[in-house]
N, C-alpha and C positions, 0 to 999 in steps of 0.2 A: 511583391517583395523581391529584393535583390538576390542574385544567385548565392547559394549557401557556401560560405568559405569551407575549404576541405577539412580544416581542423574541427569543424562543427558537425560534420556528417556522422551519422550513427555508425558505431563499430560493433554494436551488439544487436542481438535479435530484438524484434518488436516485443514489448511487454504489455500485458493487459491485466487490469484489475477491475473489480466490480463491487459496488456498494450494495450489499444485500438487504440493508434496511430501507433504502430508497425513500426516506421520509420527506423529501422536498415537496412532493405532491400528495403523498399518502402518509399522514402523521400517525396512523394507528400503531399500537405497540406490536413488536415482533415477538414470535414465539420460537423456542428452540427447534421444534419440529419443522417449522417453515425454513429456518436458517439451515438446517441439515439438508433439506431438499434442495435449496438453492446452491449451497456449497458443493453438493455432489454434482449438480448440473454444471457449475463453473469448472469443476475438476474434469468432467467429461470433455469440456471444451479446451482443456490444457491451459487455462488461464493461470497467471502467476499467483494471484491471491485475491481474497475477498476482504472487504472491510465492514466493520460494524461499529456504530457509535453508541455510547451510553445514552440512556434516556433518564434524565434526572427526575427525582420525585417531584410531583406537582406541589406548588407553593401552598395551596389551600385544599387539602384533602384529596380524594380520588385514589386511583390505583397507585401502588408503590413504584419505586424506581426499577428499571430493568438494567441488568448488569451485563454489559457486553462481554467482559472477560468470563463470567460464569457461563453465558450462552455458548461462547466459542469453545470453552472447555468441554462442553457436551457435544459440540460439532466435531471436535478433533478425532475421537475414536471412531466416528462414523464416516470418516474420509481418510484418504491415504497420502495425497500429494499436494493438495491445494494449500497455499499459505493462508494464515488466519490473522488478520490485523485488527486489533481493538483500539478504538479512539476513546481514551479515558483521561481524566485529570490525574495528576500525581497525588492529589489529595482525595482521590476516589474513596467513597465511604461505604464500599462493599464489606462483606464479612471478612475478607482477607486483604491485607495491604497490597498495593499494586505490584511491587517487586516479587512478592511471593506468588501472587496470582499469575503474573506473567511467566515466572519460572515453572509453575505448574502447567500452564498452557503449553510451554515449549517442550516440557517432558512428555505430556500426554500426546502431543502432536508429533513428537520426535523431530523437533527442529523446525517447525513451520510457523512459529509465533512471530508477531510483530506488534509494535506499539506506536500509536500516534498520540503524543502528549497534548492535552487540551489545557494549556496554561499560558496566561499572558507573559509570565516571566520564565518561559521554558529555557531560555538561554542561560539564566542564572543556575537553573537546576542542572543543566548539562555541561556547564563550562569545564569542569574538571574530568570529563569522561562520564557519559550519561549513566552507564551501568554502576559506576562507583557512587555517583551522586544520588541515584535512585535506590541505592542500598543493596545491589546485587552482590553476592559473595564472590570471592576468587574461585572460579570453577576448577582451577587446578588443584585445589586443596580442600574444598568444602563440597560435600555431597549431601542431599541432591542439589544440583544447580541447573541452570538452563543448559540444555543439550548443546546448543550452538555457541556457548560462551555468553551471549546475550541475544535476546530477540532483535530482529531487524527494527531499526528506528525509521519511521516514516513521518515526515513533517509537512503540514500544509503551508507551503511557502508562497502563498498568493500575496500576502502583505509584506511590507518592508521588514518589520522586526523578526518575524519567524523565518524570513528568507535568509537572514544572516545566520540564524540558528541552524537552518538546513545546510547551508554551505559549510559550516564548521563541523557539524556532527552527524547529519542524517545519511542513511543508506538510500532512502527514497525521498523525493520531494514532489508534492503535488502542486500544480498551479492551476487554479480555476480560471477558465476562459469561456467567453461566450460573446455573441454579437458579431457585427460585421468585421471587426478587426481581430478576431480570435487567432488567426494564423500568425499575424505579426506579433501579437502579445505573447503567444506561446514561444515563438522563436526568441524574442528578446529576453524572456524569463529564463529559458534554458541557457542562453549565452551568458547572462548575468550570473546565474548560479554556478556555472562552470568557472567563470572568471574569479568569483569569490572563493570557491573551493581551492583553486590553484593558489590564490593569495595566502591561504592558510596552510599551504604546503601539502595539500591533498592532491591525489591523482583525480582529475575531474571525471575520468571514466568510471570511477568507483561510486559516483553519485548518479542514480537513475532518476531522471526527471520525467514525470508523467503529466500530460495535459489532462486536467479533470473537466469532463464535459457532461452537461445535463443532456440526457438522450430520451427520445420517445420513438419507439419503433412500432408503427401502426400496422405495417405489412412487410412482407419479404423484400419488396423493392427498397424500402427504407434501409433495411439491413445491408443491401448491396451498396447503396449510396454511402453508408457508414464505412464499409470496407474500402471504398475509393478514398475517402478522407483519411482513414488510418494509413493506408499505403502511401498516399502522396505526402502526408506530413512526416512520416518516418523516413521515407526515401530522401526527402529534402533536408533532413537534419533538424527539423523544427522541434521534435520531441523524441524521447526514447520509447514512448508508449502512451497508454491512455488509462485513466481511471474513470470508469463509466458510472455516472450517477443517474439511475433510471427514474422515470416517472412511475412506472409500474414494474417492480422487480421481477415478478414471475413472468410476465409477458415479455419484457425487454430482454431478460437474460436468455429465455428460450430462443428468441429471434437472433440474439447475438451469437449463441452457441450453434444454432442449427443453420444459420444463413450467413452471418458476417464472417465467422471463423472459417467455414469451409472455403469461401471465396478467397480469403487471405492465404489459406493453405494451398489452394490450387495455383495461386500466383507466386508461391514460394516465399511468402512474406511472414508466415507464422508456422510454428512447429506443429506437428501432429500428435506429439505426446511430450510429457515433461520428463526430461532425461534424468533428473535428480529426484531426491526425496525430501530435501529441505528447502525452505524459502531462500536461503542464501545461495543454494545451488541454482535455483530458478533465476535469480538475479545476477549470477556470475560473480558472487562475492566470496572472498575467503572467510573462513572462521576467524573471528577476532582472537588475538592473543592477549591474555591478561597481563597487567603490568608486572606482577611478581614473576610470571613465567618469562616475560621478555627480558627481565633483569638478570636472570640466571645464566 
């Protein structure tokens, strides 16, 4: 890969996120108790946030759907600093509508909530400002509302259509990469997202781009190799950080926290603690200002 242009070199700390459901290899349902345990471990490792996807109800009988927002609302009071990002559709059919459920999660977690919208037409939903389109109240005049104005918006920007959505609206963009050309694909995706964000009048540095990697850590040596990859990619401006999709959440997170993270810390590449208490603080983002407040 050619030398990274100076304008694309990372200016912020390395960011790390972890998918605590890890259903790519292990499709069994998750439970709140397991998610609490994993989120606490991620928090001990000073990770930015964990992600959890909805499990839809089966088409023909069987167990009912599992609600990521409801599970993370139970995880929130059992943790202190780790961000909690739920991947759900805007037409989510849980007992509480998505905006209200996200607002509850943001309050219970004291500003640590995030949302990944699972919608093919997400851009239409978010075009006029995603909080407004999703039905969030003006937090300057209506209580209770989300503590941070609106939860962090994280978009899977691997494909073309959601990439445009991410460039226009997202705080975090994931790009799934794998195979022999992963490094170049991640670099090109970050460069593309930053270019598109700038074209919309956004500061590209306010969009955190994470390379989303499927990971299997069979032994501590694997964890050290992963630390090498993380450090090299971040140093070269290929990505702002990583979203780890584990084969075995319990095993892989333990090795990430106990082996990969310490190596990164020893090399001065990753923090030893989370300096803030909200997900926006972890990501270096300002609290959003509502439109009525900005007009006054």
